[in-house]
C-alpha atoms as one frame of an Amber mdcrd trajectory, in Angstrom:
protein
 -10.914  -0.645   9.841  -8.205  -2.063  12.102  -9.164   0.082  15.096 -12.720
  -1.271  15.129 -12.098  -4.894  14.218  -8.774  -5.460  15.938  -8.564  -2.719
  18.543  -5.521  -1.154  16.896  -4.536   2.475  17.184  -4.530   3.669  13.576
  -1.953   6.274  12.575  -1.884   7.860   9.150   0.334  10.209   7.192  -0.867
  12.286   4.261   0.108  15.635   2.766  -2.997  17.054   4.408  -4.873  16.153
   7.543  -8.427  14.798   7.134 -10.655  15.438  10.170 -13.572  13.533   8.625
 -11.394  10.443   8.098 -10.130  10.714  11.671 -13.644  10.915  13.070 -14.997
   8.068  10.954 -12.127   5.665  11.610 -10.645   6.864  14.884  -7.348   7.516
  13.114  -4.560   9.732  14.442  -2.723  12.052  12.050   1.077  12.006  11.920
   2.415  15.065  10.095   5.866  13.496   9.806   6.282  10.132   8.057   9.453
   9.382  10.013   7.560   9.731  13.305   4.860   7.371  12.061   7.445   4.784
  10.995   9.073   4.900  14.437   5.766   4.269  16.208   3.805   1.873  13.978
   3.664  -1.896  14.427   2.187  -2.378  10.947   2.918   0.005   8.078   0.455
  -0.366   5.213   1.282   1.676   2.131  -1.472   3.298   0.043   0.056   5.895
  -2.278   0.199   6.423  -6.043   3.457   5.860  -7.892   4.928   9.279  -8.616
   8.535  10.441  -8.928   8.318  11.612  -5.299   7.038   8.231  -4.040   9.434
   5.938  -5.945  11.503   4.171  -3.261   9.636   6.115  -0.581  10.406   3.121
   1.614  14.173   2.694   1.365  17.066   1.695   3.620  16.758   4.860   5.707
  12.993   4.553   6.210  13.210   0.846   7.027  15.864   1.627   9.661  13.391
   3.940  11.403  10.837   1.169  11.865  10.576  -0.974  14.990  12.395  -4.312
  14.877   8.983  -5.881  15.553   7.204  -4.009  12.725   5.683  -5.383   9.551
   5.582  -3.620   6.180   2.578  -4.162   3.879   2.551  -2.926   0.284  -0.564
  -3.301  -1.854  -0.221   0.011  -3.693   2.561   0.047  -6.305   5.736  -2.036
  -6.314   8.348   0.671  -6.898   7.203   2.506  -3.750   9.429   0.036  -1.876
  13.108  -0.436  -2.666  12.980  -4.244  -2.759  16.753  -4.709  -2.515  16.731
  -2.611   0.669  13.743  -4.583   1.957  15.493  -7.921   1.377  18.522  -6.706
   3.326  16.342  -5.326   6.136  14.431  -8.590   6.434  17.618 -10.676   6.416
  19.255  -8.456   9.043  16.208  -8.318  11.315  15.796  -4.569  10.864  12.038
  -5.258  10.679  10.107  -8.408  11.593   8.404  -9.110   8.282   6.667  -7.936
   5.151   3.661  -8.726   2.989   3.699  -7.697  -0.668   1.015  -7.897  -3.335
   2.926  -5.691  -5.788   6.550  -5.801  -6.868   9.163  -3.325  -7.978   9.809
  -5.086 -11.299   6.693  -7.201 -11.841   6.567 -10.032 -12.503  10.160 -10.435
 -11.280  11.100 -10.357  -7.613  14.230  -8.930  -6.061  16.882 -11.634  -5.630
  16.393 -13.490  -2.367  12.910 -12.135  -1.629  11.012 -15.368  -2.316  13.385
 -17.395  -0.147  12.755 -15.387   3.013  10.559 -16.974   5.679   9.467 -13.602
   7.083   7.727 -12.378   3.934   4.333 -13.191   2.434   4.010 -12.719  -1.331
   0.720 -12.719  -3.215   0.225 -12.483  -6.997  -1.107  -8.904  -7.274  -4.588
  -9.829  -6.090  -5.519  -6.887  -3.862  -8.501  -6.156  -6.092  -9.770  -9.733
  -5.892 -12.655  -9.044  -3.523 -16.364  -9.272  -4.238 -16.679  -5.544  -3.570
 -13.830  -4.529  -5.879 -14.878  -6.841  -8.689 -18.492  -5.695  -8.340 -17.397
  -2.067  -8.584 -15.304  -2.873 -11.684 -18.280  -4.559 -13.350 -20.511  -1.602
 -12.504 -17.991   0.868 -13.961 -17.661  -1.185 -17.144 -21.433  -1.493 -17.552
 -21.902   2.239 -16.964 -19.235   2.986 -19.589 -21.124   0.870 -22.144 -24.391
   2.630 -21.278 -22.686   6.021 -21.613 -21.350   5.167 -25.082 -24.744   3.848
 -26.212 -26.288   7.117 -25.007 -23.730   9.131 -27.002 -21.798  10.283 -23.929
 -18.121   9.838 -23.093 -17.438   7.385 -20.265 -16.102   9.060 -17.120 -12.972
   6.889 -17.158 -12.143   7.230 -20.863  -8.389   6.963 -21.444  -7.957   7.725
 -25.154  -9.916  10.760 -26.308
């Protein structure tokens, strides 16, 4: 976690406070997202895509961030209004951004790829040994479940 490896103060926002998470990671709860955005140097987004989270980060939210702040999105592309992000990056509203997911994958918002203050990766957040190992384990367990006559825990079509 950033507080242990890099000495950062870690702030987090969630619909509910998690004392265990705070204790384990030294994180500080922010009940109000706007307050977190005003204080954070790095904003890393980790939310599911729901109607309520689509364009969660928009022109108004970007304007709340520090001019020296960086936005990181590895969750779902449509969480960030990419057109608003391009304008914010061009205007110096925030310092930079790093994206591994895109609003309209595989297409990027016009002008995004040309910006020097953005890092774009090809949706590879799961490309770690740990993540790939966990995926292989889940797949193998699903096969074993089927062979044993059980339904896999992550079955999509029933």
